[in-house]
N, C-alpha and C positions, 0 to 999 in steps of 0.2 A: 811748315809741314804739323800732321797731329802727330799727337802721342796717344796711347793707349789710356783711356783710364783706367783707374784702380779697377773698380770694378771688374772692367774688363778682363783684367788680369790678372786674373784668380787662378787659372791653368798652371799649374806648378811651378815650370823657371820662370814663371810669372814674379808672383807674390812674394813679400819677403826675403828677398835672395840678395838686396841690398848689402853688396861688402865692403866695407869699409879699411882701405889696406894700408893706411896707417896701422889702425889694430894690429894686423896680422902682421905688420912688418913690428910691434913692439913684442906681439907674443915670440916671434921669431931671436928676438933677442933675451928675453927671456928662459927657453930651452929651445936645445936647437933641433932643427928639422931631421924628419926621419925619409930620407932620400929613395924615393923610388925607381929612379936611375937617372940618367942625362940622356937628348938625344944628340949624337952625334955632330958635333959643333956646335953646337945649341942650348937653347935651357936645360936646366934643372928639372924634375916632375915630386915635388916632395908635400910631405902632411908636416902641417905646424899645425902649434900647439897654441888654439885661442885660450887656452885657461883648464884649469884640474880637468884632467876624465873630456876636452872640449880639442877636437881636434879637426881643421880644416886641410882643403888641399891648395898646393899653389903652383902653379908653371910660370919660370922667371925669365918669359922670353918674352919678345919684343911686337907686341904688346905684352905685360903682363897679364896672366888668366886667376883666375884664385875664385873659390867659392868657401866662407866661412860655416856653411853645416852641408855636405852633402845627402847625408839621410832628410831626402823632403817627401814626402805623402799628402796630397791633397785628397780630403774628404767633402764628402755633399750628403751629408743627413737629407730624410726624405723631406723636400719643402721649404730648404733653409738655403742661405747662400752658401759657395763652394770656400772651406777652411785648406789652408795649410799650416803644418805643422814640419815640423824642420830643427834638424840638430845635428851638432858636430859629432862625430865619432868617438865613443866612450872608451870602444880599445883598437889598441892595434897589437898584430901580431907579427912578426915575419915568416915568411917560407920560403923554400929553396928558388919558388915560382915568384913570391911576390912577398905582399901583404893583404892579411885579413882586416878590415874594419867593422867594426859591430858597432851598431845602437841602437837605442827603445827611445821610439814616438809613445808620447802621452796625453790622453785627454781628460782634462777632467781627475787628475791624477791617478789618474790608470794605464797600466802599459795597452797600445793598441796593437802597437806593429814593434814588433823587430826587423832590423833589416839586418843584411849580412852581404857587404860585398867585398868580394877578391880583384884587389889590382893587381897586373899584369902589366912591363912591361917589354919588348922587344923592339928593337930598334928607333925608330921614330913612332910605334904605337904604342899606345896607352890603355889596355881594355879593361873594362868593368864588370865582373857576372854579378849580378843582383840578385838577391832570393831575398823574400819580399815574408815573413810569418806574421800571420794577423791572430794575434793571442786571446781577442776578445770580442764576439758576434757582435754587430750592432744594425742596426740599421741604414740602410741607403748601400755606397758606393766608394769606394777610392781608387785611387790611382797615385805612381808614384815617379820621380822623374830624377834624373841625374845633368846637372845643371851648372853652368861656370860665367860667371863677370869678366867684362874685359874692359879694364882699367879705364879710367871715365877722362882720361882726357883723349880716347879715340870715341870719334863721335858714327851715329851711326851712317853717314853718307862719306866717311872714312874706306867704309867696308867695301867689298867687291864681292857678291855671292853668289852660289852655282847652286842649283836643286836641277840635275838633269830631266831635260825632258821638258822643266818650267821654267828657268830662270838662268840667266852666264850674264848675269852683270850689271844688265842694262833691261828694264821692266817695260821699255818704252815700248817695244812692240811685241810684248806679251797678252794686252787685249787689259780693259782696266778690272775685270772682275775673275780673274786668274788668280789660281795661289804668289802665280809670283810678279802678278800685273802691277802697272799703278796705283790702284787704290790702297791694297797691302801695303804696297812699299810707302806710300804719303803713310799708311797707320802705323811705319814702325813694326810688323808685325808680316814676318816671311817666316809660316808657320806651316807644314806639308807631312800628310799620314803617305804613311810609308806606300799602301796600297795606291799611291796614285804615280809612287818613281818606278826607272826600269832599276834603277838599283835604287836602296835604301841608304843614301848618301846627302849630305851637304856638308856644304864646306863654304869658308870664307878666307879671305886675301887679304891683308893687310900692306899699310905701305913698309916699304924695308923690303917686302920679298916676301914676309913670312906665311904662312897660314894653316889653318884648322880644318878640319873634314871630322865627321861625326859618319861613323856607318854602323848598322846593326849588321852583326856580320854572319848571325844567324836567325835571319826574318823568319818568322809561321806565316802571319797573315791573315789567321783564323777570325772568321767572324759569322752572323747569321744576315739576313733578308732584312729585319727590320735596319740594321746599323747601315747596309750599304745604299736599303735604297734610300733613306736621311726618315725614314718613319717620323723619329722625334730628337729634339733637341739633346734630351737625356739619357739613356741608355745606362743599362746596368748589368751584366752579363758575365760569368765567368769564363763563356767560351771566344770573348775578345781575346783575342792573341797577334794585334796588331799596334806599332808604336807609330807618332808622330817625332821629327826632328824639324831643326830651324834655328829661327833666332827671333828677336824683339829687343823691341825698347819701350822700355815703363815710365812715363813720362818724361822727369829730367832722369832717369836713373841709368844704371852703365846696358852696355850693351850686352846682352843674355844669350845662351847659344844652348843647345843641350836635347834631351831624348826624354819624351812621356811615354809612359806606359799605363793603362793603353791609351790608344794617338788623341788627343785633344788639340780641338785645331778654332780656327773662326773661318766663316766662308761668306762674301758678297751675294748674298740671292740675284736672280736673275730679275731686273729694272720693272716694274709695275707701272702701269697707268694711272698718271693724277698722285703718285707718291713721290716724294724730294728722293732724290740720291742718298746710300745710306751710309752715313759717318764712319761709322766703324762694321766692322766683320760681327754677324751672329757667330755666336758660342755654339760648338756642335761641340759636348763632352761625354765620353764614354767610362766606365769606368766598370771596376770589378765588386764584387759585392762583399762587405765587409763580417768575412765568415769564415770563422778556421776551418784550415785543410785547404782553402782555393789557392789553384797554383798561378803565382805571382812571382816568375821568373824571363830574365833577358841581357843580354848582355850588349855592351857602346862599345865602338872601336873608335881613338880618337888618333888621328894624324896629325902632328905637330912636322913641319917640315917647313926647308926655305925653298922654295918654287920659283922663284924671280916672279914673271909676270902673270896675269889673269891665265891666260891660255893654257902656260904651263901648266899652272896650281892645275888647273882643270882637266888636263889630259890626265898629271899625274894621279890625281885623284882617283879620277875612273879608272885608270888600269890598277891601283891598288882594290878597288870595289872588283874587279873581274878578277885578279888575284885572289882575291878572301875567298869571292862567291863559288870560283871555280865552276858556271854554266858551264852543265853537262850537254850533251851534243849528243838526242837523241836520231839515231841512225832512219833514214826513209829509205824507200828501195829508187834510184832516181829514176832510173831506165822505167819502172812504173809508171811513176810519176809523169814524167816529160808525155807517156802516150799517150796516160788518161786525160791531162790536157789539151791534147793537140786534137785527140778524138772528138773530145768535150766542145769548142772550138771549132772544129769542122760542123758538127752537130748542129750549134744554136749559130749559125750564120745563116744570112735570108737575104733572099735574094726578092726585089720587087720590081716590076714593069724594067727587068735589065737590069734596076743596080743591086749590087750587093755589099750588104757591111754587114759588122756584128754591133748587133742591138747593143743601144746606150746601158739598159738597164734589163736585167730577167730576173723575177723571184726565184729563189734557193730551193722553196719549200711547196709551190704550189705552179700550175701552169698556167693562172692569171694574168696578160698580159697589163701590163702597165703603160699609163697615158703617155708615155714619153720612148715605147722603146724602139720606136723607127728612127730614133736621133741618133746621127751616124757623125761621130766626131773627132778630132785631132789628138793626141796626144793627152798629157795630163792623166785622167779618167778614164777616156775614152779608148786612145790610143790604136784605133783601125790601122792605121798603115804600120804600127808594132808587132799587131794582130797579124795580119796578111804576112810582112817578113817572116813571121816565124814557121804558118803556111810553107812562103817558100823553100824554106830549108828543108822542113821536112820532107817534101816533094824532091829534094837534093838525095836524101838520105835514104828517101824509099822507092824505089822504081816501080814499085807496086800500084795496081788500081787508086789504092788507097789515099797514098804518098802524089798521083799523079791529080787526082781529086784535090786535094788540097792545095797544090801548086795554082790547081786553074782558081781556086777559090781564091786565093792572096794576089793574083794578075787581076781577078774582076774588082776584088775590092781597092785597087790602087785606082784603075782607071774609070770606077762610080767618083772617086774623090776628084778625081783630077778633073771629071766631065763637070762636077756639081760646083767647085773653086775656079772656074778658070782665069778669073782677074785680079789683076792686084792694083790697089790696095786690095785685100779679099774683105769680100761679102761676110765673112766669119770664117767660121774653124768648125763646121758640121753642116749636114742639112737630112735634111727629110729624106728616108731612103723612101713610103710611099708617093711622094710626089717629085721627088728628087730637086727640088727648093733649098735653099738656103734658111734653117729653122733657125727664128726671130726669137732669142733666148739667151740670156747673160750666158748661162752655160757655155755658149759656141762663140764668144762674143771674139774679135781677132787679139785673143790675146799674146802676147810675145812668146810664151811658153807652148802653148798647146801646136801652134804651129813650126816653131823650129826645132820641137821635141819631135816630132812625128818626121817631119822633112829630113833630119837625119841619119834617120834609121831607112828611109829610101833611100838616100845616098850613099850610104853602105850597102845597099841591093843593089842600085844601082852598081857601084865596082863590085861586087861579088857577082854580079847578075855578064857582063861586061866581061870578066876575068873567063868566062865560062862559054864565051862568043854569044851571049844572048845580049845585044844591044836593048836598050828602051829611050831612046832620045828623045821623046816627051815628057818622060820623069825628069832627069835634067833638065830639060827646056823650063818646065814648069818651077824648079827648085829654085834654077837660077833670075830666073824673074824674079819672085819673090825675093830673092837673097838680092838682090842689086837693088830693090825698093827697099828695103832694109838696112842695108848700111848707109843709103841717104836720110836714115830716120834716127841715128845714129849722133846724138847733142853732143857739145865740143867735149865735155868730160866724160868720154866713153859711155854716158850711161846711154841705155833705151825705156824708154816709158812700158811700161805692164801692160798695158792694152790701147786700142786707138778706134775708135766710131766705127761701123760699117761701111766697108766700102771707100775708105777717109783716109788722107793723111792727119785727120782734127784727134790730138789724144784724150782717151778718155780716162785714162789712169796714168797719172802724170811720174808716181814715183819709179825711180829705177833699178827696186832692191830686187830683184828678176833679172839682172845684167847677165848673168852670167848663163843663162838660158841659151840661148842662142850661139855660144861660142864654140859649141862642139862642130856645129855645124858650118860654122863660118872659115874654121879649122878643114874642115873636110873639103869645102866649095875651093878653097885655094890648093889642095892638093888634087882635085879632079879637073879645075880649070886650069891650074897653074898662075893663074891670076891674085897678086899678093895683096890686092885690095881688102880680100876678104880677111884674112890672116888679119890684117892689120888693125881694122875693127872686132878683131878679137882680142886682139893684145888689148887694146884701149880697154875693152869692157871690163877684161882680168883684172886688169890695174884700178878700173873704180868700186869694184866688187870689192878688192883687199884693201884696197886705201880707205872707204867708210867702214866697212864691217871686218874682213876675214882676220885686220892684223886683232883685234878685236877679240876673237874668238867667237863669233857670234856670222849669223847666217840669217837672211832674212827672206819670206815672200815667198819661196817655194809652192804650195799651194795654191791655186789662182782662185778657188773661192775666198780665201782666206787672204785678202790682200795686204800686205807689209806685217805680217803675225810672224814672229820666232815658227819655225819647222823643221824636222830632219829633211825634208826634200829640198831646203834651200842648202843645207849640209852638203846631202846625196850630189841635187845637179851641180857645185861648186866644185866639188871632187870632179867630176867629168871633164867641166870645163877645165879646172888648172893640170889634169893629167894630160887632156887634147894640147894644152899648149905647151907642155913637157914633151911630149913625143915629138909637136913640130919642130920647138928649138933645142932642146935639150940644155935647156938652161936651167941650171940646180934649182933658183929659188920657188919655178913653178912646181918645181914637186914636195919641195919643201910646203907650198901653200896647198897642195894637194892634202898634205898629210895632217894640216890644220883644219882644212874639209872634212878630212873622215874622221878627224879625232873627234870632232864636234857630232856629225852623224851618227859614229858608235853610240855618243851615249844617250843615243833615245833608245836604245835596245834592251827589253828587259831580261835579266840576267838573271832573275830568279821565278821560282817556280810559287806565284799568288794561289793556291787552292778557293775553289769556289764556296759560296754560304754554306755554311755545314749543316743547313735546316732546307734547301733550295730544295725545289722539285727537278731534277733532271732533264723534266721535258721541255721542263720552262726555260730553263740555259741555253744560249747561244752555243757560250763555249761551254764544254761539259765538263764535268766532274771529274779528275782523274786525268786530263790532257794535260803538259803541261804547259808554262806559257812561254817557258826562255823561248827567245827567238823573234816573241811580238814587239813592235814597237810602237809608241807616242807618237801620235800623228806631229798635233802642234799644241805650242803654249799654252792659245786661247781655250784646246777642248782638252788640259789636262784630266789625268786618268783615261781618257780614252786611246784605243792603239788598232793597230793593222800589221799590215804584213809588207809593205812596202818598200821597204828595206833590201827586200830579198835582191828588187834589181839589181842589187850593186855587188852581186857574189863576187864578178869579173871583176869589178875597180878595187877593192880589197886587196883581192889574189894580185894584181897587179903591184898595188903599195908591197905589199910582200916581195913579188918581184924584183924591184927595184931598190927595197932598203933593206932585203935582209932581214924585217923585221919579223917575230914569228906570232909576234900579237896580232897583227893583220891575218895572216892565217888562222888562226884563231877563231876571227869575228867574221870569215870567209864561209869557213866550214858550220857555226852557227846560224849564219845567212843559207845559205845550200837547204840544211837537211832542219834547223826545228821552225822554221817559216811556214812547214806544210801543216802545223799537226792538226789543223781542220780543215784541210781538206778531204772530199768524200772520194772515200777510194772503195773497187772494192774487198768487202766486210768488211767494211769500216765507212759505213754511209751517214752514221750521227744520225736526223733526223733530217737529214739533205732527200731531194729526189731522188740522186742517182748518181752514179762517177762524176767525179769535173768539178762537182759544184763548192764554192768558199765562200761568206758570203764577206760585204765590205770591211767590217768594225767591229769592235765590241768596245765597251764600256770595264774597266777594271778598278776607275777608284771608286768613288762612292759617289749618287746622283739619283735622277730621277730614275732611271731603266734599273739601275741595280748592277752590282757585278757579274761579269760573264752577260750581259745581256747587250746587244747593239740597237743601233735607231731604229732598224732595220729589218730585213732580211735578205737583200739582196744581193746580186753579183753583178760586179762592172767589167768590162774587159780585161781592163789594169791587173785584175788580180791578175788571173793565166798570164797576160803577157810579161807579167815581171817575175812571171816563178818561173815560165821556161826561159828567159832571158837569164836569169840565173844558173839556168843549166846549160841551154846551146852555148850562148858564148863565153862562158869558162871552157868549154869543150874546144871552140873554137879557137880561143885565147892562150891556153893551158893545157892543154892534151894532157898532160904528165901529171899534173895536181887535180886535174878533171878527177882521172882516174882512179888513183888517192883515195880522193873524197868521194868518188862511188861507190868505193870499196872502205868506205869506214875509218880511213886510217886520218 
């Protein structure tokens, strides 16, 4: 594997950080350490004298972690190469809460920076509050860092890394160019700006079960349009209030980890025609001006723990971040949101030639129709049958003309889909509303997820309707025909292909990563038909997913258009699969696996409020200034920094985990997903810049990139947006009326 060159490693906790552990040991023998504290049952954290008036910091764990020169600043004078200034602490002073450590950093013999670090320790968490005072004006900019070196016996590949929503130990499924992808991993550089992360958290698991997690416990995130649109590789601005965190290995040095402020990262750009693959990431450097009075202060917390396995570390580190950041719930009027979304869904249904469906895509800001608006699909982002089910549910709630009109529309949507796709193997997973013919586009190919996701909802509707003495044998026959074909496609290891060729048994995508997708449908088919063959197939698929990915704390391949990429929808769908298997078997292992999938999926939820660029024109932003970002979720590891609200579908799933386990954390997750995910839904009196109530665009960017923070790739609504919002409301009310009432009342 390649290493960072010395020039590439200049950003703070890279250069001039090589700690000679034997010297620290000799210094410790010469003068007693000043102990900050001790982890329960674990290592001591202590200041160690390197020489007269020169103190470093050491954590005597497994492995040993140390920093001989904790006071660290990088400076960049105009047009020059970045330079690192580093020193040990000159003075230490005990306080009732911890230790105040101070140092001066000099350039050309003059004091340029005064660093004051306040170190505290509570339980297994070490926190440092840093204040940097600029003592003389100068050209260019500076940034500071708090960093540690891991003992040299630990190799890069010995460590398992966590960056929530970006990397879960294995970069194989993260895409080559993403921050946690294979190129950065091979370059021994995993450093991420905190505005790309659902929580400003990075963690490392070592052999033997010990781990270190890094968290910004009081993130601010302020930035400018120039920064967030990556207008220049080097920018200096006092308004930057974001950091970066992660780990790297410089050439043959030790593995290093820490926090930079402002955040400096390396990014692999998009591939260019006739250009070779980049061998190293391009640096993106952000600085504060070297000027008296500049505000340069921040906190970093380090959690040192014995977690055991990587999934346990990932879960515990995430929960630590949740407990520290305390994501606030911004209550919504649940009844109003449901009414607005259902009326919007009904108003935007379309009927052509006796066929009815919900358009694939509509603009949230204009009435101009897109080329593919008549594309009518199942599951994933189109969810026509799930939209139909929501309309049927409202028809049962509302006996007025409004509700009955919705019921008629829901029935028509189902009828049109069955008539358009009558044969198995399926010719596709959607059709053209204008012609009634199968739409020949990859988005509507016979994906495993697309068909099984919507057919499961249809069978739930079938059972509910039958209980009300409304029989729909054609619904059952259609789904049973598909399910019988499907179980014949299952392979010996329990997996299913992701996709087939149209109208064929020929496999178009062989990967079994999405084998969790049909599990809930197959379990339900056994419940309805009493034939065990479907559930038997579901059990085999569940075992396949767990043995290959789930037991590693990793779930892959949920998004149909991002094959074999780590993503939150894989976790969400696996959670549903394992809950359905637990309901069917009452085997406790499935509940444990559901918890693991739920723990993974929730780690994609934004649990801090990220401000929009301070100098942005609010009219140009898609995510408006002042609107909380708590509740958003990352989409896939490949599109790190992109966010949507897809996980709001899982409100009932987390409520169910809470009921089954008694773990109140899952209750908290359900509340965030019910309320905070509706922040950008246009409501009466709160339309933002959308054309009416009920609209919400599909996604936004929160990390730096071409569009910039707060701007999405388009302004379109897709049916899943409303289907997922509504599912979180209506199914929670159906499955847990008491909890629904509590949540709706803001409790």
